[in-house]
matplotlib code that plots the C-alpha trace (Angstrom):
import matplotlib.pyplot as plt

x = [-20.5, -19.3, -21.6, -20.0, -19.5, -19.4, -17.9, -19.2, -17.2, -19.6, -17.9, -20.5, -22.4, -25.4, -23.6, -24.1, -27.7, -27.9, -24.9, -26.4, -29.6, -27.6, -25.0, -28.0, -30.0, -27.1, -26.5, -30.1, -30.1, -26.9, -28.4, -31.5, -29.1, -28.1, -24.9, -23.6, -23.2, -21.2, -21.3, -18.2, -19.0, -16.1, -15.2, -18.6, -20.5, -20.6, -22.9, -25.7, -25.8, -26.5, -30.0, -32.6, -30.2, -31.0, -34.8, -34.0, -32.1, -33.8, -31.8, -34.7, -37.0, -40.4, -38.7, -37.9, -35.5, -32.2, -33.7, -35.9, -33.1, -30.9, -34.0, -34.5, -30.7, -31.0, -34.2, -32.7, -29.8, -27.2, -24.6, -23.6, -20.2, -18.7, -15.1, -14.0, -11.9, -14.6, -17.2, -14.2, -13.7, -17.3, -17.9, -20.2, -20.3, -21.9, -24.9, -25.5, -25.8, -28.6, -28.4, -27.9, -24.3, -21.3, -18.4, -14.9, -11.4, -9.8, -8.0, -11.4, -12.0, -8.7, -9.8, -13.3, -11.6, -9.7, -13.0, -15.1, -15.6, -16.2, -15.3, -17.1, -16.4, -19.1]
y = [13.5, 14.8, 17.0, 20.7, 21.1, 24.6, 25.0, 28.0, 29.0, 30.6, 32.6, 35.3, 34.6, 35.9, 39.3, 40.1, 38.6, 40.9, 38.7, 35.6, 34.8, 35.2, 32.3, 29.8, 31.7, 31.1, 27.9, 26.8, 28.5, 26.7, 23.4, 24.2, 24.5, 21.0, 21.9, 19.9, 22.4, 22.1, 24.9, 24.8, 26.4, 28.1, 31.0, 32.5, 31.0, 27.5, 29.2, 29.5, 25.5, 25.3, 24.0, 26.6, 29.7, 30.4, 30.7, 33.7, 35.7, 37.9, 39.4, 42.0, 43.2, 41.4, 39.2, 35.2, 33.9, 32.6, 29.2, 29.5, 30.1, 27.5, 24.8, 25.6, 24.7, 21.7, 20.5, 21.5, 19.1, 21.5, 19.6, 21.2, 20.7, 22.5, 22.7, 20.8, 23.4, 25.9, 24.1, 23.8, 27.2, 28.1, 25.1, 23.3, 19.6, 17.6, 17.1, 21.1, 21.3, 20.6, 16.6, 17.4, 18.8, 16.6, 17.5, 17.9, 18.8, 22.1, 19.9, 18.6, 22.5, 22.1, 18.7, 19.7, 22.8, 20.7, 19.3, 22.5, 24.2, 27.4, 28.5, 31.3, 32.9, 34.6]
z = [-70.0, -67.0, -64.7, -64.4, -60.6, -58.7, -55.5, -53.2, -50.0, -47.4, -45.0, -44.0, -40.8, -38.5, -38.0, -41.8, -42.7, -45.5, -47.3, -46.2, -48.5, -52.3, -52.0, -51.3, -53.9, -56.5, -55.5, -56.1, -59.5, -60.6, -59.4, -61.3, -64.2, -63.9, -62.2, -59.5, -56.4, -53.2, -50.5, -48.3, -45.1, -43.2, -40.4, -39.6, -42.5, -40.3, -37.8, -40.4, -40.4, -36.5, -35.9, -35.7, -36.2, -40.1, -39.0, -36.8, -39.7, -42.2, -45.0, -45.4, -43.0, -43.6, -46.4, -46.1, -44.0, -44.4, -43.7, -46.3, -48.9, -47.1, -47.6, -51.3, -52.0, -50.2, -51.9, -55.5, -54.3, -53.2, -51.1, -47.6, -46.4, -43.0, -42.1, -38.7, -37.7, -38.1, -36.0, -33.2, -33.3, -32.6, -30.1, -32.7, -32.6, -35.5, -33.5, -33.3, -37.1, -39.4, -40.4, -44.2, -43.5, -44.2, -41.8, -43.9, -43.3, -44.8, -47.1, -48.7, -50.1, -51.9, -53.4, -54.2, -55.9, -58.4, -59.7, -59.9, -63.1, -61.2, -57.5, -55.8, -52.3, -50.7]

ax = plt.figure().add_subplot(projection="3d")
ax.plot(x, y, z, "-o")
ax.set_aspect("equal")
plt.show()
């Protein structure tokens, strides 16, 4: 039986920390429900993958960091991909990003979309 796939496009970044936890939380939930989940980071979302940055962002004062949500998603098996054009826009290299990230071109988003049961942009 084919695995149901979910693709989440993440565009929110450090300037909007309140929007940054939910995509990771939703991805973790879907992975726990046996979906194969891939997150595609583009625009400012790519910045969340910069080493150490997510640890400094808190959606709610006194709450968990965005890094906590990101790590929970990784532990659940969520795949993280970053748009190469977006990383170039922000002056980031693959070495600047957390090691779990796979660099992909923009066309990869459309290829991943074809096989996904559900696509969400957050």
